[in-house]
N, C-alpha and C positions, 0 to 999 in steps of 0.2 A: 202487455203484449197485445198486438193488433190481431184480430181474428182473420183467418184466411190469408195469412202472410207467412212466408217461409223465412227462417232465420238460420244462419250458419254460425254456430258457436262451438266452443270447446267444452266437452263433457268434463265436469269438475267432480261431481259426487253422485252416488247412487242412493236409493231409498234406505233410510235408517242411519245414514252417515251424518256426523256432526261436523259442521264447517265453520271456520273463522277466517278472517282476512287480517293478518298482522300488519302493524305499522311498517314492517319491513317489506311490504308489498308481496308477501308470499301467502298462499292459501295453506291452511292446516286442516287436514281431514282426520277426524278422531284423534287429534293431538299430534299427528305426524305432519311435519313441514314438507311441502312440495318444493323442489328446487331443480336446478339444471340437470341433476343426475336422475330425476324422476322420468321414466320413459314417457315420451310424447310431450314433455314440458321443457325440453332442452333449450328451445329458443325463447319461450315465454319468460323463463327465469335467467336468461343470459345477460340481463341488463347490468349496468354499472350502478351499484347502490348509492354512489356519491352523486350521481346525476338525477335530476328531477324526472318524474314520469312525464312522457311526452306523447302527444297524439301521433299515430302512424309509426310508432317505435314499439318494440317489445319492452315493456316497462313493468312486468309482473302484473299484479292485480291490486287495485287500490280500494280501501274502505272509505267511508264517508269522512273520517277525520283527516286522512291524508289528502283526499280529493279537495276538501275545503281549504287546505293550506295552499293549493294551487288554483283557487278561484272556481272550483267546480262543485260547490255544495249541491246536495241532492242527487248525485250520481249513484249513490249506493245506500238508499234508505233502509234496506234490510240488514246492512252491515255498517252501522254508524261509527263503530270503533273496533279496536282489536279484541275487546273482551266479549263482544256480542257473538253468540253462537246460533247458527241456523241448523235445524234438524230437517233433513230431507224426508218427506213423507214416503211411506211404502209405495212401491210401484211408480215412483216419480224419479226424475233426474234434475240435477242442477247444472246449468251451463253458463259460462262467462265468455265474453269476447276477448280476443287477444289484444285488441286495441283499447286497453283499459281506460284511457282518458277520453275516449270517444265511442263508447259502446253502451247501448241500452241492452241490458242482459239480466241474468238471474239475481244480480245485486238489487235490482228494482222489482222484477217480476216474481221472484221466488222460484220454486220448483215447478215442473210441469209433468203431466202424465206420460208414462212410457209409450202409450199407444199413439202419441202425437209425433214420434220420431218417424221420419219418412225416408231417411237414407244417411249416407256417410259422405262427407265432402272429400273430393279427390284432387281438386286443383285450386290453388290460390291465385287470384288475378289482381288483387289490389292490396297494397300499393305495388306498382310495377317493379320498381328498383329499390335497392337499399339506400338509406341515407347514412351519411357518415360511415361508421364502421359496423353498423347494425347488420345482422344477416338479412338477406333478401327473403321476403315472404312469397314471392312470385314462383310458381311452378307446381309440379306434381308432388304428391306425397301426403303423408298423414298429418303433418305439422299440426 
């Protein structure tokens, strides 16, 4: 993580929670799988599991094993495979980007102190339009 830089990422886990990223491109918190029915993750996990993860698409979250299959080794060093579990430190958060194939995030940085949070995102401006049948990310809201 670069100092004095602001990042906009999705909150994944809180202090004390155990996190894994399955080969199915879903995050597991304390053994519970996040999916499209999980509040605030409707779009992230709305991808077609038969399609490969793509940049600028909602494709779930990839671990190192899955990323390497698509030529992106090193994208998730703290989550090299689906059996690796990361425990978020007390008073820390873990955050991932929605653009899993093109996001430098907690899969590489780990967790960060809660006092570093400066606000909540309220508008998504990139990418501007949806590709194919993927839902658009552009607009107001919690996404």
